[in-house]
PyMOL CGO cylinders between C-alpha atoms (Angstrom):
from pymol import cmd
from pymol.cgo import CYLINDER

trace = [
    CYLINDER, 19.93, 138.55, -130.73, 18.12, 135.50, -129.33, 0.3, 1, 1, 1, 1, 1, 1,
    CYLINDER, 18.12, 135.50, -129.33, 16.89, 132.32, -131.02, 0.3, 1, 1, 1, 1, 1, 1,
    CYLINDER, 16.89, 132.32, -131.02, 13.35, 131.32, -129.79, 0.3, 1, 1, 1, 1, 1, 1,
    CYLINDER, 13.35, 131.32, -129.79, 12.95, 127.66, -130.37, 0.3, 1, 1, 1, 1, 1, 1,
    CYLINDER, 12.95, 127.66, -130.37, 9.37, 126.24, -130.25, 0.3, 1, 1, 1, 1, 1, 1,
    CYLINDER, 9.37, 126.24, -130.25, 8.34, 122.74, -130.53, 0.3, 1, 1, 1, 1, 1, 1,
    CYLINDER, 8.34, 122.74, -130.53, 5.12, 122.14, -132.77, 0.3, 1, 1, 1, 1, 1, 1,
    CYLINDER, 5.12, 122.14, -132.77, 1.88, 121.59, -130.95, 0.3, 1, 1, 1, 1, 1, 1,
    CYLINDER, 1.88, 121.59, -130.95, 0.43, 118.14, -130.02, 0.3, 1, 1, 1, 1, 1, 1,
    CYLINDER, 0.43, 118.14, -130.02, -0.54, 115.69, -132.82, 0.3, 1, 1, 1, 1, 1, 1,
    CYLINDER, -0.54, 115.69, -132.82, -2.88, 112.75, -132.15, 0.3, 1, 1, 1, 1, 1, 1,
    CYLINDER, -2.88, 112.75, -132.15, 0.23, 110.43, -132.67, 0.3, 1, 1, 1, 1, 1, 1,
    CYLINDER, 0.23, 110.43, -132.67, 1.81, 112.57, -129.68, 0.3, 1, 1, 1, 1, 1, 1,
    CYLINDER, 1.81, 112.57, -129.68, -1.25, 111.88, -127.67, 0.3, 1, 1, 1, 1, 1, 1,
    CYLINDER, -1.25, 111.88, -127.67, -1.16, 108.04, -128.43, 0.3, 1, 1, 1, 1, 1, 1,
    CYLINDER, -1.16, 108.04, -128.43, 2.57, 107.90, -127.69, 0.3, 1, 1, 1, 1, 1, 1,
    CYLINDER, 2.57, 107.90, -127.69, 3.16, 106.78, -131.16, 0.3, 1, 1, 1, 1, 1, 1,
    CYLINDER, 3.16, 106.78, -131.16, 6.65, 107.55, -132.91, 0.3, 1, 1, 1, 1, 1, 1,
    CYLINDER, 6.65, 107.55, -132.91, 6.49, 110.11, -135.55, 0.3, 1, 1, 1, 1, 1, 1,
    CYLINDER, 6.49, 110.11, -135.55, 9.88, 110.90, -136.65, 0.3, 1, 1, 1, 1, 1, 1,
    CYLINDER, 9.88, 110.90, -136.65, 9.71, 111.77, -140.55, 0.3, 1, 1, 1, 1, 1, 1,
    CYLINDER, 9.71, 111.77, -140.55, 6.03, 110.76, -140.71, 0.3, 1, 1, 1, 1, 1, 1,
    CYLINDER, 6.03, 110.76, -140.71, 3.99, 113.94, -141.65, 0.3, 1, 1, 1, 1, 1, 1,
    CYLINDER, 3.99, 113.94, -141.65, 1.40, 114.27, -139.10, 0.3, 1, 1, 1, 1, 1, 1,
    CYLINDER, 1.40, 114.27, -139.10, -1.21, 117.16, -138.80, 0.3, 1, 1, 1, 1, 1, 1,
    CYLINDER, -1.21, 117.16, -138.80, -2.10, 119.05, -135.44, 0.3, 1, 1, 1, 1, 1, 1,
    CYLINDER, -2.10, 119.05, -135.44, -4.90, 117.79, -133.18, 0.3, 1, 1, 1, 1, 1, 1,
    CYLINDER, -4.90, 117.79, -133.18, -7.46, 120.11, -131.87, 0.3, 1, 1, 1, 1, 1, 1,
    CYLINDER, -7.46, 120.11, -131.87, -5.22, 120.43, -128.68, 0.3, 1, 1, 1, 1, 1, 1,
    CYLINDER, -5.22, 120.43, -128.68, -2.35, 121.15, -130.75, 0.3, 1, 1, 1, 1, 1, 1,
    CYLINDER, -2.35, 121.15, -130.75, -4.07, 123.96, -132.51, 0.3, 1, 1, 1, 1, 1, 1,
    CYLINDER, -4.07, 123.96, -132.51, -5.15, 125.59, -128.99, 0.3, 1, 1, 1, 1, 1, 1,
    CYLINDER, -5.15, 125.59, -128.99, -1.48, 125.25, -128.00, 0.3, 1, 1, 1, 1, 1, 1,
    CYLINDER, -1.48, 125.25, -128.00, -0.33, 127.14, -131.06, 0.3, 1, 1, 1, 1, 1, 1,
    CYLINDER, -0.33, 127.14, -131.06, -2.77, 129.87, -130.32, 0.3, 1, 1, 1, 1, 1, 1,
    CYLINDER, -2.77, 129.87, -130.32, -1.30, 130.16, -126.93, 0.3, 1, 1, 1, 1, 1, 1,
    CYLINDER, -1.30, 130.16, -126.93, 2.19, 130.18, -128.31, 0.3, 1, 1, 1, 1, 1, 1,
    CYLINDER, 2.19, 130.18, -128.31, 1.08, 133.04, -130.55, 0.3, 1, 1, 1, 1, 1, 1,
    CYLINDER, 1.08, 133.04, -130.55, -0.07, 135.09, -127.65, 0.3, 1, 1, 1, 1, 1, 1,
    CYLINDER, -0.07, 135.09, -127.65, 3.17, 134.37, -125.72, 0.3, 1, 1, 1, 1, 1, 1,
    CYLINDER, 3.17, 134.37, -125.72, 5.10, 135.75, -128.78, 0.3, 1, 1, 1, 1, 1, 1,
    CYLINDER, 5.10, 135.75, -128.78, 3.46, 139.16, -128.92, 0.3, 1, 1, 1, 1, 1, 1,
    CYLINDER, 3.46, 139.16, -128.92, 5.75, 140.58, -126.32, 0.3, 1, 1, 1, 1, 1, 1,
    CYLINDER, 5.75, 140.58, -126.32, 8.82, 139.45, -128.08, 0.3, 1, 1, 1, 1, 1, 1,
    CYLINDER, 8.82, 139.45, -128.08, 11.01, 141.24, -130.60, 0.3, 1, 1, 1, 1, 1, 1,
    CYLINDER, 11.01, 141.24, -130.60, 10.73, 138.58, -133.37, 0.3, 1, 1, 1, 1, 1, 1,
    CYLINDER, 10.73, 138.58, -133.37, 11.88, 139.96, -136.90, 0.3, 1, 1, 1, 1, 1, 1,
    CYLINDER, 11.88, 139.96, -136.90, 11.73, 136.61, -138.70, 0.3, 1, 1, 1, 1, 1, 1,
    CYLINDER, 11.73, 136.61, -138.70, 10.65, 132.99, -138.23, 0.3, 1, 1, 1, 1, 1, 1,
    CYLINDER, 10.65, 132.99, -138.23, 12.02, 129.83, -139.64, 0.3, 1, 1, 1, 1, 1, 1,
    CYLINDER, 12.02, 129.83, -139.64, 10.03, 126.47, -139.55, 0.3, 1, 1, 1, 1, 1, 1,
    CYLINDER, 10.03, 126.47, -139.55, 10.58, 122.76, -140.29, 0.3, 1, 1, 1, 1, 1, 1,
    CYLINDER, 10.58, 122.76, -140.29, 8.86, 121.87, -143.54, 0.3, 1, 1, 1, 1, 1, 1,
    CYLINDER, 8.86, 121.87, -143.54, 6.80, 119.19, -141.72, 0.3, 1, 1, 1, 1, 1, 1,
    CYLINDER, 6.80, 119.19, -141.72, 2.98, 119.71, -141.53, 0.3, 1, 1, 1, 1, 1, 1,
    CYLINDER, 2.98, 119.71, -141.53, 2.83, 119.78, -137.81, 0.3, 1, 1, 1, 1, 1, 1,
    CYLINDER, 2.83, 119.78, -137.81, 5.51, 122.56, -137.56, 0.3, 1, 1, 1, 1, 1, 1,
    CYLINDER, 5.51, 122.56, -137.56, 3.93, 124.63, -140.46, 0.3, 1, 1, 1, 1, 1, 1,
    CYLINDER, 3.93, 124.63, -140.46, 0.58, 124.38, -139.06, 0.3, 1, 1, 1, 1, 1, 1,
    CYLINDER, 0.58, 124.38, -139.06, 1.96, 125.70, -135.61, 0.3, 1, 1, 1, 1, 1, 1,
    CYLINDER, 1.96, 125.70, -135.61, 3.70, 128.52, -137.39, 0.3, 1, 1, 1, 1, 1, 1,
    CYLINDER, 3.70, 128.52, -137.39, 0.61, 129.51, -139.45, 0.3, 1, 1, 1, 1, 1, 1,
    CYLINDER, 0.61, 129.51, -139.45, -1.47, 129.68, -136.34, 0.3, 1, 1, 1, 1, 1, 1,
    CYLINDER, -1.47, 129.68, -136.34, 0.94, 131.37, -133.98, 0.3, 1, 1, 1, 1, 1, 1,
    CYLINDER, 0.94, 131.37, -133.98, 2.06, 133.86, -136.43, 0.3, 1, 1, 1, 1, 1, 1,
    CYLINDER, 2.06, 133.86, -136.43, -1.41, 134.72, -138.02, 0.3, 1, 1, 1, 1, 1, 1,
    CYLINDER, -1.41, 134.72, -138.02, -1.77, 138.42, -138.64, 0.3, 1, 1, 1, 1, 1, 1,
    CYLINDER, -1.77, 138.42, -138.64, 1.77, 139.18, -137.11, 0.3, 1, 1, 1, 1, 1, 1,
    CYLINDER, 1.77, 139.18, -137.11, 3.25, 140.13, -140.38, 0.3, 1, 1, 1, 1, 1, 1,
    CYLINDER, 3.25, 140.13, -140.38, 6.38, 138.19, -139.80, 0.3, 1, 1, 1, 1, 1, 1,
    CYLINDER, 6.38, 138.19, -139.80, 8.00, 136.46, -142.70, 0.3, 1, 1, 1, 1, 1, 1,
    CYLINDER, 8.00, 136.46, -142.70, 8.28, 132.68, -142.09, 0.3, 1, 1, 1, 1, 1, 1,
    CYLINDER, 8.28, 132.68, -142.09, 10.77, 130.62, -144.15, 0.3, 1, 1, 1, 1, 1, 1,
    CYLINDER, 10.77, 130.62, -144.15, 10.85, 126.68, -144.39, 0.3, 1, 1, 1, 1, 1, 1,
    CYLINDER, 10.85, 126.68, -144.39, 14.26, 125.02, -143.85, 0.3, 1, 1, 1, 1, 1, 1,
    CYLINDER, 14.26, 125.02, -143.85, 14.61, 121.33, -144.60, 0.3, 1, 1, 1, 1, 1, 1,
    CYLINDER, 14.61, 121.33, -144.60, 17.24, 120.87, -142.20, 0.3, 1, 1, 1, 1, 1, 1,
    CYLINDER, 17.24, 120.87, -142.20, 14.88, 121.58, -139.27, 0.3, 1, 1, 1, 1, 1, 1,
    CYLINDER, 14.88, 121.58, -139.27, 12.79, 118.54, -139.88, 0.3, 1, 1, 1, 1, 1, 1,
    CYLINDER, 12.79, 118.54, -139.88, 12.38, 115.93, -137.14, 0.3, 1, 1, 1, 1, 1, 1,
    CYLINDER, 12.38, 115.93, -137.14, 15.05, 113.25, -136.95, 0.3, 1, 1, 1, 1, 1, 1,
    CYLINDER, 15.05, 113.25, -136.95, 14.08, 109.94, -138.42, 0.3, 1, 1, 1, 1, 1, 1,
    CYLINDER, 14.08, 109.94, -138.42, 13.13, 107.12, -136.07, 0.3, 1, 1, 1, 1, 1, 1,
    CYLINDER, 13.13, 107.12, -136.07, 13.54, 104.38, -138.78, 0.3, 1, 1, 1, 1, 1, 1,
    CYLINDER, 13.54, 104.38, -138.78, 11.60, 101.22, -138.23, 0.3, 1, 1, 1, 1, 1, 1,
    CYLINDER, 11.60, 101.22, -138.23, 9.68, 102.49, -135.14, 0.3, 1, 1, 1, 1, 1, 1,
    CYLINDER, 9.68, 102.49, -135.14, 7.79, 105.19, -136.97, 0.3, 1, 1, 1, 1, 1, 1,
    CYLINDER, 7.79, 105.19, -136.97, 4.01, 104.38, -136.74, 0.3, 1, 1, 1, 1, 1, 1,
    CYLINDER, 4.01, 104.38, -136.74, 4.55, 102.14, -133.64, 0.3, 1, 1, 1, 1, 1, 1,
    CYLINDER, 4.55, 102.14, -133.64, 3.39, 103.01, -130.18, 0.3, 1, 1, 1, 1, 1, 1,
    CYLINDER, 3.39, 103.01, -130.18, 5.76, 102.99, -127.12, 0.3, 1, 1, 1, 1, 1, 1,
    CYLINDER, 5.76, 102.99, -127.12, 4.08, 99.79, -125.81, 0.3, 1, 1, 1, 1, 1, 1,
    CYLINDER, 4.08, 99.79, -125.81, 4.47, 98.12, -129.10, 0.3, 1, 1, 1, 1, 1, 1,
    CYLINDER, 4.47, 98.12, -129.10, 8.26, 98.57, -128.95, 0.3, 1, 1, 1, 1, 1, 1,
    CYLINDER, 8.26, 98.57, -128.95, 8.62, 97.78, -125.41, 0.3, 1, 1, 1, 1, 1, 1,
    CYLINDER, 8.62, 97.78, -125.41, 6.88, 94.34, -126.00, 0.3, 1, 1, 1, 1, 1, 1,
    CYLINDER, 6.88, 94.34, -126.00, 9.89, 93.54, -128.45, 0.3, 1, 1, 1, 1, 1, 1,
    CYLINDER, 9.89, 93.54, -128.45, 12.71, 91.13, -127.20, 0.3, 1, 1, 1, 1, 1, 1,
    CYLINDER, 12.71, 91.13, -127.20, 14.84, 92.88, -124.73, 0.3, 1, 1, 1, 1, 1, 1,
    CYLINDER, 14.84, 92.88, -124.73, 12.71, 95.97, -124.46, 0.3, 1, 1, 1, 1, 1, 1,
    CYLINDER, 12.71, 95.97, -124.46, 14.54, 98.17, -127.06, 0.3, 1, 1, 1, 1, 1, 1,
    CYLINDER, 14.54, 98.17, -127.06, 12.63, 101.31, -125.96, 0.3, 1, 1, 1, 1, 1, 1,
    CYLINDER, 12.63, 101.31, -125.96, 14.20, 101.18, -122.54, 0.3, 1, 1, 1, 1, 1, 1,
    CYLINDER, 14.20, 101.18, -122.54, 17.76, 100.75, -124.03, 0.3, 1, 1, 1, 1, 1, 1,
    CYLINDER, 17.76, 100.75, -124.03, 16.97, 103.82, -126.50, 0.3, 1, 1, 1, 1, 1, 1,
    CYLINDER, 16.97, 103.82, -126.50, 15.84, 105.99, -123.39, 0.3, 1, 1, 1, 1, 1, 1,
    CYLINDER, 15.84, 105.99, -123.39, 19.02, 105.07, -121.37, 0.3, 1, 1, 1, 1, 1, 1,
    CYLINDER, 19.02, 105.07, -121.37, 21.43, 105.54, -124.40, 0.3, 1, 1, 1, 1, 1, 1,
    CYLINDER, 21.43, 105.54, -124.40, 19.93, 106.88, -127.56, 0.3, 1, 1, 1, 1, 1, 1,
    CYLINDER, 19.93, 106.88, -127.56, 23.27, 107.34, -129.16, 0.3, 1, 1, 1, 1, 1, 1,
    CYLINDER, 23.27, 107.34, -129.16, 24.42, 103.80, -128.54, 0.3, 1, 1, 1, 1, 1, 1,
    CYLINDER, 24.42, 103.80, -128.54, 21.03, 102.07, -128.98, 0.3, 1, 1, 1, 1, 1, 1,
    CYLINDER, 21.03, 102.07, -128.98, 19.16, 103.75, -131.69, 0.3, 1, 1, 1, 1, 1, 1,
    CYLINDER, 19.16, 103.75, -131.69, 15.90, 102.39, -133.49, 0.3, 1, 1, 1, 1, 1, 1,
    CYLINDER, 15.90, 102.39, -133.49, 16.68, 100.32, -136.67, 0.3, 1, 1, 1, 1, 1, 1,
    CYLINDER, 16.68, 100.32, -136.67, 17.24, 102.47, -139.50, 0.3, 1, 1, 1, 1, 1, 1,
    CYLINDER, 17.24, 102.47, -139.50, 17.13, 105.79, -137.53, 0.3, 1, 1, 1, 1, 1, 1,
    CYLINDER, 17.13, 105.79, -137.53, 18.96, 108.89, -138.53, 0.3, 1, 1, 1, 1, 1, 1,
    CYLINDER, 18.96, 108.89, -138.53, 22.41, 109.01, -136.44, 0.3, 1, 1, 1, 1, 1, 1,
    CYLINDER, 22.41, 109.01, -136.44, 22.22, 111.60, -133.83, 0.3, 1, 1, 1, 1, 1, 1,
    CYLINDER, 22.22, 111.60, -133.83, 25.68, 113.32, -134.94, 0.3, 1, 1, 1, 1, 1, 1,
    CYLINDER, 25.68, 113.32, -134.94, 24.14, 113.64, -138.47, 0.3, 1, 1, 1, 1, 1, 1,
    CYLINDER, 24.14, 113.64, -138.47, 21.08, 115.44, -137.01, 0.3, 1, 1, 1, 1, 1, 1,
    CYLINDER, 21.08, 115.44, -137.01, 23.37, 117.77, -135.04, 0.3, 1, 1, 1, 1, 1, 1,
    CYLINDER, 23.37, 117.77, -135.04, 25.34, 118.74, -138.00, 0.3, 1, 1, 1, 1, 1, 1,
    CYLINDER, 25.34, 118.74, -138.00, 22.40, 119.82, -140.13, 0.3, 1, 1, 1, 1, 1, 1,
    CYLINDER, 22.40, 119.82, -140.13, 20.66, 121.52, -137.20, 0.3, 1, 1, 1, 1, 1, 1,
    CYLINDER, 20.66, 121.52, -137.20, 23.66, 123.37, -135.92, 0.3, 1, 1, 1, 1, 1, 1,
    CYLINDER, 23.66, 123.37, -135.92, 24.53, 124.45, -139.51, 0.3, 1, 1, 1, 1, 1, 1,
    CYLINDER, 24.53, 124.45, -139.51, 20.93, 125.86, -140.08, 0.3, 1, 1, 1, 1, 1, 1,
    CYLINDER, 20.93, 125.86, -140.08, 20.90, 127.64, -136.84, 0.3, 1, 1, 1, 1, 1, 1,
    CYLINDER, 20.90, 127.64, -136.84, 24.26, 129.24, -137.21, 0.3, 1, 1, 1, 1, 1, 1,
    CYLINDER, 24.26, 129.24, -137.21, 23.05, 130.58, -140.71, 0.3, 1, 1, 1, 1, 1, 1,
    CYLINDER, 23.05, 130.58, -140.71, 20.05, 132.06, -139.01, 0.3, 1, 1, 1, 1, 1, 1,
    CYLINDER, 20.05, 132.06, -139.01, 22.19, 133.52, -136.30, 0.3, 1, 1, 1, 1, 1, 1,
    CYLINDER, 22.19, 133.52, -136.30, 24.39, 135.21, -138.78, 0.3, 1, 1, 1, 1, 1, 1,
    CYLINDER, 24.39, 135.21, -138.78, 21.58, 136.57, -140.71, 0.3, 1, 1, 1, 1, 1, 1,
    CYLINDER, 21.58, 136.57, -140.71, 19.95, 138.39, -137.73, 0.3, 1, 1, 1, 1, 1, 1,
    CYLINDER, 19.95, 138.39, -137.73, 22.06, 140.80, -135.89, 0.3, 1, 1, 1, 1, 1, 1,
    CYLINDER, 22.06, 140.80, -135.89, 19.06, 142.74, -134.40, 0.3, 1, 1, 1, 1, 1, 1,
    CYLINDER, 19.06, 142.74, -134.40, 15.74, 141.30, -133.28, 0.3, 1, 1, 1, 1, 1, 1,
    CYLINDER, 15.74, 141.30, -133.28, 14.90, 137.82, -132.26, 0.3, 1, 1, 1, 1, 1, 1,
    CYLINDER, 14.90, 137.82, -132.26, 14.46, 134.80, -134.69, 0.3, 1, 1, 1, 1, 1, 1,
    CYLINDER, 14.46, 134.80, -134.69, 11.71, 132.25, -134.11, 0.3, 1, 1, 1, 1, 1, 1,
    CYLINDER, 11.71, 132.25, -134.11, 12.54, 128.67, -134.83, 0.3, 1, 1, 1, 1, 1, 1,
    CYLINDER, 12.54, 128.67, -134.83, 9.40, 126.13, -134.87, 0.3, 1, 1, 1, 1, 1, 1,
    CYLINDER, 9.40, 126.13, -134.87, 10.63, 122.63, -135.18, 0.3, 1, 1, 1, 1, 1, 1,
    CYLINDER, 10.63, 122.63, -135.18, 10.70, 119.46, -133.25, 0.3, 1, 1, 1, 1, 1, 1,
    CYLINDER, 10.70, 119.46, -133.25, 11.36, 117.91, -129.91, 0.3, 1, 1, 1, 1, 1, 1,
    CYLINDER, 11.36, 117.91, -129.91, 14.38, 115.95, -131.11, 0.3, 1, 1, 1, 1, 1, 1,
    CYLINDER, 14.38, 115.95, -131.11, 15.79, 118.85, -133.07, 0.3, 1, 1, 1, 1, 1, 1,
    CYLINDER, 15.79, 118.85, -133.07, 15.71, 121.04, -130.00, 0.3, 1, 1, 1, 1, 1, 1,
    CYLINDER, 15.71, 121.04, -130.00, 17.09, 118.49, -127.74, 0.3, 1, 1, 1, 1, 1, 1,
    CYLINDER, 17.09, 118.49, -127.74, 19.91, 117.74, -130.02, 0.3, 1, 1, 1, 1, 1, 1,
    CYLINDER, 19.91, 117.74, -130.02, 20.74, 121.52, -130.18, 0.3, 1, 1, 1, 1, 1, 1,
    CYLINDER, 20.74, 121.52, -130.18, 20.57, 121.80, -126.58, 0.3, 1, 1, 1, 1, 1, 1,
    CYLINDER, 20.57, 121.80, -126.58, 22.98, 118.81, -126.00, 0.3, 1, 1, 1, 1, 1, 1,
    CYLINDER, 22.98, 118.81, -126.00, 25.23, 120.46, -128.41, 0.3, 1, 1, 1, 1, 1, 1,
    CYLINDER, 25.23, 120.46, -128.41, 25.29, 123.71, -126.51, 0.3, 1, 1, 1, 1, 1, 1,
    CYLINDER, 25.29, 123.71, -126.51, 25.70, 121.87, -123.29, 0.3, 1, 1, 1, 1, 1, 1,
    CYLINDER, 25.70, 121.87, -123.29, 28.53, 119.89, -124.38, 0.3, 1, 1, 1, 1, 1, 1,
    CYLINDER, 28.53, 119.89, -124.38, 27.04, 116.66, -123.18, 0.3, 1, 1, 1, 1, 1, 1,
    CYLINDER, 27.04, 116.66, -123.18, 26.78, 113.34, -124.78, 0.3, 1, 1, 1, 1, 1, 1,
    CYLINDER, 26.78, 113.34, -124.78, 23.66, 112.42, -126.89, 0.3, 1, 1, 1, 1, 1, 1,
    CYLINDER, 23.66, 112.42, -126.89, 23.15, 109.53, -124.49, 0.3, 1, 1, 1, 1, 1, 1,
    CYLINDER, 23.15, 109.53, -124.49, 21.69, 112.17, -122.27, 0.3, 1, 1, 1, 1, 1, 1,
    CYLINDER, 21.69, 112.17, -122.27, 19.29, 113.44, -124.88, 0.3, 1, 1, 1, 1, 1, 1,
    CYLINDER, 19.29, 113.44, -124.88, 16.06, 112.10, -123.41, 0.3, 1, 1, 1, 1, 1, 1,
    CYLINDER, 16.06, 112.10, -123.41, 16.88, 113.67, -120.04, 0.3, 1, 1, 1, 1, 1, 1,
    CYLINDER, 16.88, 113.67, -120.04, 15.91, 117.02, -121.50, 0.3, 1, 1, 1, 1, 1, 1,
    CYLINDER, 15.91, 117.02, -121.50, 12.24, 117.89, -121.48, 0.3, 1, 1, 1, 1, 1, 1,
    CYLINDER, 12.24, 117.89, -121.48, 10.70, 119.64, -124.53, 0.3, 1, 1, 1, 1, 1, 1,
    CYLINDER, 10.70, 119.64, -124.53, 7.05, 119.74, -124.46, 0.3, 1, 1, 1, 1, 1, 1,
    CYLINDER, 7.05, 119.74, -124.46, 4.62, 120.54, -127.25, 0.3, 1, 1, 1, 1, 1, 1,
    CYLINDER, 4.62, 120.54, -127.25, 4.52, 124.46, -127.97, 0.3, 1, 1, 1, 1, 1, 1,
    CYLINDER, 4.52, 124.46, -127.97, 7.17, 125.09, -125.30, 0.3, 1, 1, 1, 1, 1, 1,
    CYLINDER, 7.17, 125.09, -125.30, 9.75, 127.71, -125.68, 0.3, 1, 1, 1, 1, 1, 1,
    CYLINDER, 9.75, 127.71, -125.68, 13.53, 127.33, -125.42, 0.3, 1, 1, 1, 1, 1, 1,
    CYLINDER, 13.53, 127.33, -125.42, 15.31, 130.66, -125.48, 0.3, 1, 1, 1, 1, 1, 1,
    CYLINDER, 15.31, 130.66, -125.48, 19.14, 130.72, -126.61, 0.3, 1, 1, 1, 1, 1, 1,
    CYLINDER, 19.14, 130.72, -126.61, 21.53, 133.66, -126.64, 0.3, 1, 1, 1, 1, 1, 1,
    CYLINDER, 21.53, 133.66, -126.64, 24.15, 131.78, -128.47, 0.3, 1, 1, 1, 1, 1, 1,
    CYLINDER, 24.15, 131.78, -128.47, 26.08, 129.73, -127.08, 0.3, 1, 1, 1, 1, 1, 1,
    CYLINDER, 26.08, 129.73, -127.08, 24.16, 130.21, -123.78, 0.3, 1, 1, 1, 1, 1, 1,
    CYLINDER, 24.16, 130.21, -123.78, 20.82, 128.61, -122.93, 0.3, 1, 1, 1, 1, 1, 1,
    CYLINDER, 20.82, 128.61, -122.93, 18.62, 131.21, -121.29, 0.3, 1, 1, 1, 1, 1, 1,
    CYLINDER, 18.62, 131.21, -121.29, 15.43, 129.11, -120.69, 0.3, 1, 1, 1, 1, 1, 1,
    CYLINDER, 15.43, 129.11, -120.69, 14.57, 125.48, -121.73, 0.3, 1, 1, 1, 1, 1, 1,
    CYLINDER, 14.57, 125.48, -121.73, 11.08, 124.17, -122.09, 0.3, 1, 1, 1, 1, 1, 1,
    CYLINDER, 11.08, 124.17, -122.09, 9.11, 127.20, -120.87, 0.3, 1, 1, 1, 1, 1, 1,
    CYLINDER, 9.11, 127.20, -120.87, 5.46, 126.28, -120.91, 0.3, 1, 1, 1, 1, 1, 1,
    CYLINDER, 5.46, 126.28, -120.91, 3.91, 129.02, -118.78, 0.3, 1, 1, 1, 1, 1, 1,
    CYLINDER, 3.91, 129.02, -118.78, 1.99, 130.40, -121.67, 0.3, 1, 1, 1, 1, 1, 1,
    CYLINDER, 1.99, 130.40, -121.67, 0.01, 127.15, -121.99, 0.3, 1, 1, 1, 1, 1, 1,
    CYLINDER, 0.01, 127.15, -121.99, -1.57, 127.08, -118.62, 0.3, 1, 1, 1, 1, 1, 1,
    CYLINDER, -1.57, 127.08, -118.62, -2.59, 124.02, -116.83, 0.3, 1, 1, 1, 1, 1, 1,
    CYLINDER, -2.59, 124.02, -116.83, -5.21, 123.08, -119.50, 0.3, 1, 1, 1, 1, 1, 1,
    CYLINDER, -5.21, 123.08, -119.50, -2.67, 122.90, -122.24, 0.3, 1, 1, 1, 1, 1, 1,
    CYLINDER, -2.67, 122.90, -122.24, 0.21, 121.36, -120.71, 0.3, 1, 1, 1, 1, 1, 1,
    CYLINDER, 0.21, 121.36, -120.71, 1.70, 118.02, -122.05, 0.3, 1, 1, 1, 1, 1, 1,
    CYLINDER, 1.70, 118.02, -122.05, -0.45, 114.97, -121.27, 0.3, 1, 1, 1, 1, 1, 1,
    CYLINDER, -0.45, 114.97, -121.27, 2.44, 112.53, -121.66, 0.3, 1, 1, 1, 1, 1, 1,
    CYLINDER, 2.44, 112.53, -121.66, 5.52, 113.57, -119.86, 0.3, 1, 1, 1, 1, 1, 1,
    CYLINDER, 5.52, 113.57, -119.86, 8.06, 110.70, -120.06, 0.3, 1, 1, 1, 1, 1, 1,
    CYLINDER, 8.06, 110.70, -120.06, 8.59, 110.61, -116.30, 0.3, 1, 1, 1, 1, 1, 1,
    CYLINDER, 8.59, 110.61, -116.30, 10.30, 107.09, -116.54, 0.3, 1, 1, 1, 1, 1, 1,
    CYLINDER, 10.30, 107.09, -116.54, 13.41, 108.75, -117.88, 0.3, 1, 1, 1, 1, 1, 1,
    CYLINDER, 13.41, 108.75, -117.88, 13.45, 112.52, -118.23, 0.3, 1, 1, 1, 1, 1, 1,
    CYLINDER, 13.45, 112.52, -118.23, 14.26, 115.02, -115.54, 0.3, 1, 1, 1, 1, 1, 1,
    CYLINDER, 14.26, 115.02, -115.54, 12.78, 118.54, -115.44, 0.3, 1, 1, 1, 1, 1, 1,
    CYLINDER, 12.78, 118.54, -115.44, 15.03, 121.30, -116.13, 0.3, 1, 1, 1, 1, 1, 1,
    CYLINDER, 15.03, 121.30, -116.13, 15.44, 124.05, -113.67, 0.3, 1, 1, 1, 1, 1, 1,
]
cmd.load_cgo(trace, "trace")
C-alpha cells in the first residue's frame, strides 16, 4: 500500500506569508480551486480511506477533494500542524525585522533556532510517525490519503530520509501537492503537476529551499 500525503490548499495567510501553525484558518478562493484540482488527480488512485488533520484548512480541502467519492474520512488530532509559538499571526517581514533576524536563523537551523514557544520538532515527529504507522498497519490493500500540513509532511519526509531536522526547510511542500510514500521509501515528493501553472504556489521560499528532483 501507499500513503498519499497532500498539503491543504492555500489560505489568505499563506498568500500573505503569515505564520499559521495552530491558528485555525479557512481556505481562500485559490485554495478551494487547488482542492478541486487535487480531487481530480485522486480519481485515478486506489484510495480506500482518507485521514485528515482536524484543522479547518485541511478539513475543507478534504471535503472538496473527496466530494462524492464515497471514501470515509477520519480526523486525527496527531496530524495537526506544528505550533509556531509566538510567531503565529506575524508575517515573515515582521519576524525578519526583529533583532538578529530570527527568521533567517530558523530557516538555516529550525531544530536549533525554533520560534519562542514552538512545538519541538522531535515531538512533532513522534506524534506524526505514530499516527502514520497506525494508518499503515490498518490498510494492507489500497492507498490511504492523508490531508495535512507542510510542516507535518516535511517532518515525516525528514524522518524517512534520516536527515537532521535542521534540513527541514530544504524540502518543498506546496499547497495541495502530493507526496507519495511506499513506507519506508519516498516515491514522489511535492508533485504539483495536477495544479497546472495557474494554481501553482505563489510564494516559494527560494531564499532557503531547494527543489526536490
